[in-house]
Each structure stands twice: as C-alpha cells, then as structure tokens.
C-alpha positions as CSV (number, residue, x, y, z in Angstrom):
1,X,12.3,-27.5,28.2
2,X,14.2,-26.1,30.8
3,X,14.2,-23.0,29.7
4,X,10.6,-22.8,28.8
5,X,10.0,-23.9,32.8
6,X,12.5,-21.1,33.9
7,X,10.7,-18.2,31.1
8,X,8.9,-15.4,32.6
9,X,5.5,-16.3,30.9
10,X,5.5,-19.7,33.1
11,X,6.8,-18.0,36.3
12,X,4.2,-15.5,35.7
13,X,1.9,-18.7,35.4
14,X,3.5,-20.3,38.6
15,X,2.6,-17.5,40.4
16,X,-0.4,-17.1,39.7
17,X,-1.3,-20.5,40.6
18,X,0.5,-19.9,43.9
19,X,-1.6,-16.7,44.3
20,X,-5.0,-19.0,43.7
21,X,-3.5,-21.6,45.9
22,X,-2.7,-19.2,49.0
23,X,-6.1,-17.5,48.5
24,X,-7.8,-20.6,48.9
25,X,-6.3,-22.2,51.8
26,X,-6.4,-18.6,53.6
27,X,-10.2,-17.9,52.7
28,X,-10.8,-21.9,53.9
29,X,-9.4,-21.6,57.0
30,X,-11.3,-18.0,58.0
31,X,-14.3,-19.8,56.6
32,X,-13.7,-23.1,59.2
33,X,-12.7,-20.3,61.9
34,X,-15.9,-18.3,61.6
35,X,-18.1,-21.8,61.1
36,X,-16.5,-23.1,64.5
37,X,-16.4,-20.1,66.7
38,X,-20.5,-19.9,65.2
39,X,-21.2,-22.8,66.6
40,X,-19.9,-22.9,69.7
41,X,-20.4,-18.9,70.4
42,X,-23.3,-17.4,68.7
43,X,-26.6,-18.1,69.9
44,X,-30.0,-17.5,68.1
45,X,-30.8,-14.4,69.1
46,X,-27.6,-12.9,68.4
47,X,-27.2,-10.3,66.1
48,X,-24.4,-12.8,64.0
49,X,-27.4,-15.3,64.1
50,X,-29.1,-12.8,61.3
51,X,-25.7,-12.6,58.8
52,X,-25.3,-16.4,59.0
53,X,-28.9,-16.9,57.9
54,X,-28.2,-14.0,55.1
55,X,-25.0,-16.2,53.9
56,X,-26.6,-18.9,53.2
57,X,-29.3,-16.9,51.6
58,X,-26.8,-15.4,49.0
59,X,-24.5,-18.6,48.8
60,X,-22.0,-20.0,50.8
61,X,-20.1,-20.3,47.7
62,X,-20.7,-16.6,46.8
63,X,-19.5,-15.3,50.1
64,X,-16.4,-17.6,49.8
65,X,-15.4,-15.8,45.9
66,X,-16.4,-12.2,48.1
67,X,-13.2,-13.2,49.8
68,X,-11.1,-16.0,47.2
69,X,-10.9,-13.4,44.7
70,X,-9.6,-10.4,46.3
71,X,-7.1,-12.1,48.5
72,X,-5.7,-14.0,45.1
73,X,-5.3,-10.9,43.3
74,X,-3.3,-8.5,46.4
75,X,-1.2,-12.2,47.1
76,X,-0.5,-11.9,43.2
77,X,0.9,-8.5,43.6
78,X,2.9,-9.3,46.6
79,X,5.0,-12.1,45.1
80,X,5.4,-10.3,41.5
81,X,6.3,-6.8,42.7
82,X,9.9,-7.9,42.4
83,X,9.6,-8.0,38.7
84,X,8.6,-4.3,38.7
85,X,11.9,-3.9,39.6
86,X,13.8,-6.0,37.4
87,X,12.1,-3.9,34.8
88,X,13.1,-0.8,36.3
89,X,17.0,-2.0,36.4
90,X,16.4,-2.3,32.6
91,X,14.9,0.8,31.6
92,X,17.7,2.6,33.6
93,X,19.8,0.4,31.3
94,X,18.5,1.7,28.2
95,X,18.4,4.8,29.5
96,X,22.1,5.2,30.2
97,X,22.3,3.7,26.8
98,X,20.4,6.6,25.2
99,X,22.9,9.2,26.9
100,X,26.0,7.3,25.5
101,X,26.9,6.8,29.1
102,X,28.3,2.8,28.1
103,X,30.2,1.9,31.2
104,X,26.7,1.5,33.4
105,X,26.0,-2.4,33.5
106,X,23.1,-4.4,34.6
107,X,23.4,-6.4,37.3
108,X,20.3,-9.3,37.6
109,X,20.6,-12.6,38.5
110,X,17.7,-13.7,37.0
111,X,18.6,-17.0,34.1
112,X,15.1,-16.0,32.3
113,X,14.5,-13.4,29.7
114,X,15.3,-11.1,32.3
115,X,18.6,-11.8,32.7
116,X,19.3,-12.7,29.0
117,X,18.0,-9.0,28.0
118,X,20.4,-7.4,30.6
119,X,23.4,-9.6,29.6
120,X,22.6,-8.4,25.9
121,X,22.7,-5.1,26.9
122,X,25.3,-4.7,29.3
123,X,27.4,-6.7,25.9
124,X,26.0,-4.3,23.7
125,X,27.7,-1.4,26.3
126,X,31.0,-2.9,26.2
127,X,31.2,-2.9,22.5
128,X,29.7,0.2,21.9
129,X,32.2,1.2,24.1
130,X,35.4,-0.6,22.5
131,X,34.2,1.3,19.4
132,X,34.0,4.6,20.3
133,X,37.6,3.6,21.5
134,X,38.9,3.2,18.7
135,X,37.5,5.6,16.7
136,X,34.6,3.9,14.8
137,X,32.3,6.4,15.6
138,X,32.2,9.7,14.3
139,X,29.8,11.7,17.5
140,X,26.7,12.3,15.2
141,X,26.6,8.7,14.1
142,X,27.2,7.8,17.5
143,X,24.1,9.9,18.9
144,X,21.9,8.4,15.8
145,X,22.4,5.3,16.5
146,X,21.6,6.0,20.7
147,X,18.7,7.7,20.3
148,X,17.3,5.4,17.4
149,X,18.5,2.4,19.6
150,X,16.4,4.0,22.5
151,X,13.3,4.9,20.9
152,X,13.1,0.8,19.2
153,X,13.7,-0.5,23.0
154,X,11.4,2.2,24.9
155,X,8.2,1.3,23.3
156,X,7.7,-2.5,23.6
157,X,9.6,-1.3,27.3
158,X,6.7,1.0,28.0
159,X,4.2,-1.8,27.0
160,X,5.5,-4.1,29.1
161,X,5.3,-1.8,32.4
162,X,2.1,-1.0,31.6
163,X,0.4,-4.4,31.2
164,X,2.3,-4.9,34.3
165,X,1.2,-2.1,36.5
166,X,-2.3,-2.7,34.9
167,X,-2.5,-6.9,36.1
168,X,-0.9,-5.5,39.3
169,X,-3.3,-2.7,40.2
170,X,-6.7,-3.4,38.3
171,X,-8.1,-6.4,41.3
172,X,-11.4,-6.4,39.3
173,X,-9.3,-8.3,36.0
174,X,-10.9,-12.0,35.9
175,X,-8.8,-15.0,34.9
176,X,-8.6,-15.0,31.8
177,X,-8.2,-10.9,31.7
178,X,-5.2,-12.0,33.3
179,X,-3.7,-14.7,31.0
180,X,-4.3,-12.6,28.3
181,X,-2.4,-9.3,29.7
182,X,0.5,-11.7,30.2
183,X,0.6,-13.0,27.3
184,X,0.7,-10.0,25.2
185,X,3.6,-8.5,28.5
186,X,5.3,-11.4,26.9
187,X,5.1,-11.2,23.7
188,X,6.5,-7.2,23.8
189,X,9.3,-8.9,26.2
190,X,10.3,-11.0,23.5
191,X,10.0,-7.7,20.8
192,X,12.2,-6.3,23.2
193,X,14.6,-9.0,23.3
194,X,15.0,-9.6,19.2
195,X,15.7,-5.2,19.1
196,X,18.6,-6.0,21.6
197,X,19.6,-9.1,20.3
198,X,19.7,-7.4,16.7
199,X,21.6,-4.3,17.4
200,X,24.5,-6.6,19.2
201,X,24.1,-8.8,15.8
202,X,24.4,-5.2,14.1
203,X,27.5,-4.1,15.8
204,X,29.2,-7.5,14.8
205,X,28.7,-7.2,11.5
206,X,29.8,-4.0,11.1
207,X,33.0,-4.4,12.5
208,X,33.7,-7.4,11.2
209,X,33.4,-9.6,14.5
210,X,31.1,-12.1,13.4
211,X,32.2,-15.3,12.0
212,X,31.0,-17.2,9.0
213,X,30.8,-20.6,8.6
214,X,31.2,-21.0,5.1
215,X,30.8,-24.1,3.2
216,X,30.3,-24.6,-0.5
217,X,26.9,-25.1,-2.0
218,X,24.7,-24.6,-4.6
219,X,22.8,-21.0,-4.0
220,X,20.3,-21.9,-6.6
221,X,18.9,-24.6,-4.5
222,X,18.8,-22.2,-1.6
223,X,16.2,-19.8,-3.3
224,X,14.2,-22.7,-4.7
225,X,13.6,-23.9,-0.7
226,X,13.7,-20.6,0.3
227,X,10.4,-19.9,-2.2
228,X,8.5,-22.7,-0.6
229,X,9.1,-22.0,2.9
230,X,7.7,-19.2,2.5
231,X,4.6,-19.8,-0.2
232,X,2.1,-18.9,3.1
233,X,3.4,-15.2,3.2
234,X,3.6,-15.1,-0.4
235,X,0.2,-16.6,-1.3
236,X,-1.2,-14.2,1.9
237,X,-0.2,-11.4,-0.3
238,X,-2.0,-12.8,-3.6
239,X,1.4,-13.2,-4.9
240,X,2.8,-15.7,-6.9
241,X,6.3,-16.6,-7.2
242,X,8.1,-17.2,-9.9
243,X,12.0,-18.7,-10.5
244,X,14.4,-18.9,-13.3
245,X,17.1,-20.1,-11.8
246,X,20.5,-21.8,-13.4
247,X,22.1,-24.7,-12.0
248,X,24.2,-25.3,-10.4
249,X,25.2,-21.9,-8.7
250,X,27.9,-23.1,-6.8
251,X,29.4,-20.4,-4.2
252,X,31.7,-20.3,-1.1
253,X,29.7,-18.9,1.8
254,X,27.4,-18.7,4.9
255,X,24.4,-20.1,3.6
256,X,22.2,-19.4,7.3
257,X,23.7,-15.5,6.7
258,X,22.5,-16.2,3.0
259,X,19.4,-17.4,3.9
260,X,18.5,-14.4,6.2
261,X,19.2,-11.8,3.4
262,X,17.1,-13.4,0.4
263,X,14.3,-14.0,3.0
264,X,14.9,-10.2,4.2
265,X,14.1,-9.3,0.4
266,X,11.5,-11.6,-0.2
267,X,9.5,-10.4,2.6
268,X,10.1,-6.8,2.0
269,X,8.7,-8.0,-1.7
270,X,5.7,-9.2,-0.3
271,X,5.4,-6.5,1.8
272,X,5.7,-3.5,-0.7
273,X,5.1,-5.3,-3.8
274,X,1.3,-6.2,-3.0
275,X,0.0,-4.3,-6.4
276,X,1.9,-6.9,-8.6
277,X,0.8,-10.5,-9.5
278,X,4.1,-11.9,-9.1
279,X,7.4,-11.8,-7.4
280,X,10.7,-13.2,-10.0
281,X,13.6,-14.5,-9.0
282,X,16.4,-14.8,-11.1
283,X,20.3,-16.0,-11.7
284,X,23.1,-15.5,-13.8
285,X,26.5,-17.5,-13.8
286,X,28.8,-14.9,-14.8
287,X,32.6,-15.8,-15.6
288,X,33.5,-14.4,-11.5
289,X,30.4,-14.1,-10.0
290,X,27.4,-15.3,-9.2
291,X,23.8,-12.4,-9.8
292,X,20.7,-13.6,-8.4
293,X,18.0,-10.6,-8.9
294,X,14.6,-10.6,-7.0
295,X,11.8,-8.2,-8.5
296,X,8.4,-7.3,-7.6
297,X,6.0,-4.7,-9.1
298,X,4.4,-3.2,-6.5
299,X,5.7,1.0,-5.5
300,X,7.9,2.7,-6.5
301,X,10.9,3.9,-4.9
302,X,12.1,7.2,-5.1
303,X,15.3,8.4,-6.7
304,X,15.6,10.8,-3.6
305,X,15.4,7.2,-1.5
306,X,17.1,5.2,-3.4
307,X,20.8,5.7,-2.7
308,X,20.3,5.7,1.2
309,X,17.5,2.2,1.1
310,X,20.7,0.8,3.4
311,X,21.4,3.2,5.7
312,X,20.4,1.7,8.8
313,X,17.8,3.5,10.4
314,X,16.6,5.2,7.3
315,X,13.1,6.7,7.7
316,X,12.1,8.2,4.3
317,X,9.6,5.5,3.6
318,X,8.1,5.1,6.7
319,X,6.5,2.1,6.3
320,X,9.5,0.1,6.7
321,X,9.7,0.9,9.9
322,X,6.2,0.7,11.3
323,X,5.7,-2.4,9.8
324,X,5.0,-5.1,12.5
325,X,7.8,-6.7,14.1
326,X,10.1,-5.2,11.7
327,X,13.4,-2.9,13.3
328,X,13.7,-0.5,9.7
329,X,17.4,-2.1,9.8
330,X,17.1,-5.4,7.5
331,X,18.6,-3.9,4.5
332,X,21.4,-2.5,6.8
333,X,22.1,-6.4,8.0
334,X,21.2,-7.6,4.3
335,X,24.3,-5.6,2.7
336,X,26.7,-6.1,5.7
337,X,26.5,-9.6,5.3
338,X,26.7,-9.3,1.8
339,X,29.9,-7.5,1.6
340,X,31.0,-9.9,4.4
341,X,31.4,-12.0,1.3
342,X,33.0,-9.9,-0.7
343,X,29.9,-9.1,-2.7
344,X,28.3,-5.7,-3.5
345,X,24.0,-5.7,-3.0
346,X,22.2,-3.1,-5.4
347,X,18.7,-2.2,-6.1
348,X,16.8,-0.1,-9.1
349,X,13.6,1.0,-9.1
350,X,11.0,2.4,-12.2
351,X,7.2,2.1,-12.5
352,X,7.6,-1.3,-14.4
353,X,9.5,-2.9,-11.5
354,X,11.7,-2.7,-7.9
355,X,15.1,-5.1,-8.6
356,X,17.7,-6.1,-5.6
357,X,20.3,-8.0,-7.6
358,X,23.3,-9.3,-5.8
359,X,26.7,-10.5,-6.7
360,X,28.6,-13.1,-4.8
361,X,31.9,-14.6,-5.7
362,X,31.3,-17.7,-7.9
363,X,32.8,-20.4,-6.3
364,X,35.8,-22.3,-8.9
365,X,35.9,-25.5,-8.7
366,X,39.6,-27.1,-8.9
C-alpha cells in the first residue's frame, strides 16, 4: 500500500487533484473579488455593467470554467515540470550506457519508479564495468550488448517523454484524456523498469551471480500446475495442452526459476504454434536424468536459425522481438537457468513439429 501511494501514477493523480483544487480556489477568489468590486464601485451606466449582463447571459458557470480549466493545466504543468528532469537524467544514464561509459551514475533521490530505475541502471553499470575489468566481455560483445540495450530501453522511454510533453503542452485535453495518457505513460515506464530488471538478471545469470534456492520436488506436478495456470492464454490461441507425464519426477532445483523456463517455452508455443491444434508436454525418466519435452505443431524454425535460437538478441526471426512485452532474450535466459542446474536444453524443428527438450539431473533418493 505504501509503495502504491509513492508510485508515479499515484503522484500524477495527486498532482492533478492538487491542480484542480488550487485552480478552483484561485478562480473562486477571483470571482468573489470581481463580484465585490462590481457591487461596490460599478454603476449601471458603466461599461462594466454590460459585461456583467453578458456574463449572466452565457452563464456564470461557463465563465468560471473558462478561467478554471486553463489555470488548472498551467498549475499542473508547473507542479509536474520536475518529472521531465527526472526522465532526462534517466535518458542521460541510458545514453552513457549506450556509449560504453559504465562510470556514469544516475542520482535521483526518489522512492518511486524513478528511483528504482536509477538504482537498476547504476547497478547494471557497475556489474558491466566489473565484468569488463575481469575480461568477461570482448569488445565486440560489449558493443553488441550496449547497442541492443540502448535500443530496447530508448523505445519506452521515448513514449513516456512524448506523453508527458503532450500532457504539459496541450491545454485542451479533457481530464479523461489526461488520465488516459497518464495510464499509457505509466505502462511504458513499467515496461522500461522490466527491461532494466531483465538486463540485471541476465548479467547475474551470465556470470553465475544469481543464487539458486534449490529444493527437492516433483517437476511433473510443476508442469501440470503451469498447464492449468496458462489455460486462458492457451484457450485464447485456440490450442489444447496435452500431457503425458510420468510420476514421480524428482529433481533438486530452484522451482521458481524452472517455472519461468517452462512458462517461456509454453508462451512461445502459443505464439508460434497457432497453426497446430495442440501443445504436448511429455516426460521421460532415465537413469541419471529427467527429460521434459514441450512440443508445438506450428511454424517451422529454419535450419539456419536453429543453432542461434538461444543467442542473446538473435533477430533472424523478427517476430521474436516484436511481440508485445517480449524482450527478445527469453530463450537466452531459459538456457542460462537450465545450465545453472547442470542441465541442457535443445531444440529441433521439422514440418511436423517443433520440440524443445530439457534434460535435468535426476534426484537420487537415499
């Protein structure tokens, strides 16, 4: 509840309410002052009397609104002007990242999304700087990373700045339009935060810095649970999940991270398997491993693309990076998670089916 109260959206709503209140107070004071002046000093033959009659004809409420609405926009612009500076600081931080300058720090004394984004950018810069110092990145891979990162971050940031500029410059927007644009700006800011979180997570995964919270559990039960949870998405794609899961399938692993891998594969199966009718989840238990296969019967992945499918920011299949809310590195993260568990993930694709196969170490009971 406290976090919601300090969020960017709530602050905008709050400032909008304050703007309306202050505008109402000022307009009412002006109205009372004019009425007092008119009654005390204006005579019937004065020119101001005709103006007063005209105001009565068009309605005092309409006259009130003619002053109230523009004044509210001016006050809102003045109260929220500082947020443009916050976005500019974040934009400069991303610009420094894009140019390979990992020493720049974004300083924002905020406890809302702005502060969290600034903290994530600074943390990512520090980790990338440390990785380069250790020699983990070649120059070409560093350049590729920052270029792709800058591209992905700049798109939602540009949208947020555009909508904020529109809110501050267009004085003819209705309150309903303002709320709509604020909602869009907030959604884009959340997208930006997710991208930065993803970058930070990729860096931790890539260099083994993500701690695994391993427990012993039945991965078959996890797959069945995910199949139920994803039913609305699968139903929307007009597909049906079929399961052939052996029981039990004990593994010693981080269930939350494995769930993320399976969710990613099932989501991709829904996106790219719409031409088929089914998504199949099958399992096999071997002497030392547990094998999980997720199969769809949609579009074929070309032989040229298959070897690079788990590469970060591989864009041969443009659909992977243009799907809404897709960062284009889901399979890269999935592979890293599986490898952190000493497992493997492979893919094969024919005209009949596309199959993702995961091998995980089997938990041997004492």
